[in-house]
N, C-alpha and C positions, 0 to 999 in steps of 0.2 A: 502494499500499501502505499503508494508516494505520499511525502510532505507534502500538505497544501498553505503551510504556513506562510505568510507574507514574507519576505526576504526588508532585513535592517535596510533601514537608510544612513548613512553614514554622512555628517555633515563635515566640507572642510576648518580647520582653521581661519580660515580665507574669507569667510559666506562672513558677510555685514552689509551694515547700512552706509549710503557713500551720500555724500551731496556735492556735487557738483555742477556750479554756475547758480546756486539757488534752487536746483532739479535734486527731490531726494529719489533715489536708486536704491532697493532690497533686493543684494546682490546674493545668489545662493549658488555654492559649489558641492555640490553631493554626488556621490556613487548607490549603489546598492550591494547589499551582503553579497551579492551572487557576479558581480560584475563589477572587473577592474576598471571600468572606462566611469571617467567624473567626466559630471554634467555642468552647462554654464546657464541662472536660471536670475534673469535682472527681471522685475516688477517696477511699472513705472508710478507716477503718482495716481494714473487711472486704473490700475490692478492690472492694467496690460502688463500679459510676459511675454519675452522674446529668450525663449528657450533654445538654449546650442546642444548640439549632441551626436552628431553625422558628420564624420565619425566622434565619436567619444575622444575626449582630451586623456592623455596616457596619465597626468598627472596633476592636481592640482594647480600648482602653481603653472603650468600651461592653459589652460581656463581662466587664471585671473589675467595673465599677459594679454590673452585672446581682447578680455575685458577692457584692459586701458589700453590696448591698439585698437578699438572699435572708436572710442572716445576720443582718441587723438586724433585719427581721421576722418569719423563725421560729426562727431562731437554728441552733444546731447540727442542729437537728434534718432542716434541708432536706435532709441530705443522708444520711442514717440510713432504709431500711426501715422500716416498722412492726415486722417482727419482729428487725431490731437494733435499733432502740429500745424492745421488749421486754428485751432481753439488759442492754442501756446502763441500765435505768429511766428512760430519758428522759419 
């Protein structure tokens, strides 16, 4: 009989809330107990998630660097939908 228990979610120590140019984001980097790949999840002020997991990151630090790179190249716009950007006038 197979074990039907849900896998544990393991959060990276890099998981944190970040304030960038007055915009607060909840950045979560996590993996499950059954998968070695890390996932980057960024929630904006509207509750919209931007999730990067394909392919999964081999290390939590790589996920964090990808977050920093997106901020550097696209700014906070990277984490808002077009409709949200219009509301914020970004």
